[in-house]
N, C-alpha and C positions, 0 to 999 in steps of 0.2 A: 464318701465317694460312691459312685455308681447309683446315686439317688436314694441310698438307704436312709439318709437323714430327712427325706421328703415324704416318708411313709405316712406321717400324721397330717400332711397338707391336704385339705379337701380338693377333690378333682377340679371344681370350678375355680378355685384359687390358682391351681397350676395352669389351667387353661388361660387365665388372665395374665399369666406370667408374673404372679405376685407371691411366689413361694418365699423369697427372702423377706419381703414386707410382712408376710404372715408370721414368719419366725420371730420377728421383732415385736409382735403384739403381746400385750399382757395376757395372762391366762383368762382373766375376766373378759377382756375384749374378744378373745377367741370364742368363748362361750356365747357372748352376745352375737357375734358374727354368725354363728351356727344357726341362729333363729331365722336368718334372712337369706341363707344360701340358696334355697329353692327358687326364690324369685330374682336372684342376682343375674345380671348380664355379664357373661364372661368373655365377651368378644375382645376386650382389651382392658388394661388396668383402669383407665379413667371411667369407662362404662361400668365396670364392676363396682368401683367405689361410689359412683353417683347413684347407681341403682340401689345399692345397700343403704346409702344415706337417705334416699327417698323412702324406702321401706321402714327404716328406723324412725324417721321423722313422722311418718303416718302412725307409728306406734308410740309417739311422744317420747322416744328414747333419745332426747336431744344431746345429752352428755356423750353418748356413744358416737353420734354424728360428729360432734366437735373433735372427739378423739380420732376419728377416722380421717378427718381433714388434716389434722396435725401430722398424723403418721404418714399421710400421702406426700408430704413435702419431700421425703427422701426418694420417692418414686420418679423415675425419668418420664416426663410427659412433654408434649409440645404445648404452645401457648393456648390453643383452643381447648385441649383436654384440661389444662390447668384452670382455665376459666370456668369450665363446667363443674369441676370438683370444688373449686372455691365457692361458686354460686350456690351449690347444693348445701353448703355448711351455714349459709347466712341466716335462714329462718331459725335454725336450731340455736345459734348463738343468741339471736334476739329473744327467742322464747325462754332461754335460760336466764335472761337478764344480764347477759355478758355484753353490755352495750358498747364498751370500748373495743372489745375484740370484734364485735359485729361491724362496727364502723370501719375498722381497719380492713376487714375482709371486703367490705363494700368498696373501699378505696382501691384495693388490689384488683378487684373485678373491673372497676371503671378504668383503671390504667391498662389492663389487658384489652378491654373493649375499644380503647383508643387506637389500638393497632389495626391497621387496615385489613390484614388477612383474617384477624379474629372477627371483626365486625362483619365483613362480607360473608364469612362462613356461617355465622349465627343467623344472619338475615336469610341466606340461601336455604338453610335447614328449616327456617320458619316460613317459607313461602314468599320471601322477598321483603319481609319487614321484621323489626325486632319484636320479640315476644312480649305480651302484656306482663307475664310473670318474670320480669327481669329483676332478680332480687337485688343485685348490686345497686341499681338505681332506686328501686322502690323502698328498700329498707334503709338506705342512706337518708331518705326523706323521713321515714318513720322514726329514726333515732333523733335526727335534728329537730323535728317538729314535735313528735309525740312523746319523746323522752326528755330532751333538753329544753323544750319550749322556746327554741330560738326561731321565731317566726320570720324575722328579717332574713336570716340565713336560709330558711326554707324557700323564701321567694327568690333569693339569689341563686340557689341551687336549681330551681325550676328554669330560670332564665339561662343558666349555664347549660342545662340539659337540652333546652331548645336550640341553643347556638351550636351544640355538638350533634344535633339531629337525633337525640335520644328520646324526644318527646315532641308532640305536635303543639302548635300555638293554642289550639282549641283545648287540649288537655292541660296546658299550663294554666289557662284561665279557670278551667274547672277546678283544678287542684288549689289554685290560689284562693278561690272562693271557699273551698273546704278548709283551708288554713284559717281564713278570717272567721268562719263559723265556729271552728274549734277554739280559736282564741276568745271569741265573745262568750262561748259557753263556759270556758274556764273562768273568765272574769265574773260571770254571773254566779257560778257555783261558789267562788271564793267569797263574794259579797253575801250570798245566802247563808253560807257557813258562819260568817262573822256575825250576822244578825242573830242566828240561832244561839251562838255563844253569849251574846249580849243579853238575850232574853233569859 
């Protein structure tokens, strides 16, 4: 009572109204969080978690970013805040090699982006268009093409993204060409490797 239990909660965490969330973190995650508190944005819960996630990603502390995203699921947020927290976790999951989890996070982000109010807010905050670094879109392609080597699905995704207004026709053609080049390079590499083994 009377806030006595909050004495160990860092001021920025309290400002972001995340005291309960902080109390549920493991001791190890509390220590990791301490490294990034100086650069954290404490204006609200989502801003705090996103800013810490970005700082930790820059530090290649991907496991901590993934842990932050999971722990944030218990925090009350609106759809736009949830989108940003989810999107911040995607590069970390990819860089950890957690491709199934990464793809699921991409699908969650794309589902949120399909909501009119989320899409309009993100475009408004980015000067009227979707940002180039839209992780849920970009990393979905990275997993499908670069990890699973499903080139046909990559082309289908690009067509879908264009139909949903997530990418321009010009960008679709550019990326399809990139997929074709990547596919040819992999074919060439596998033939070259086979010849080396035979010799």
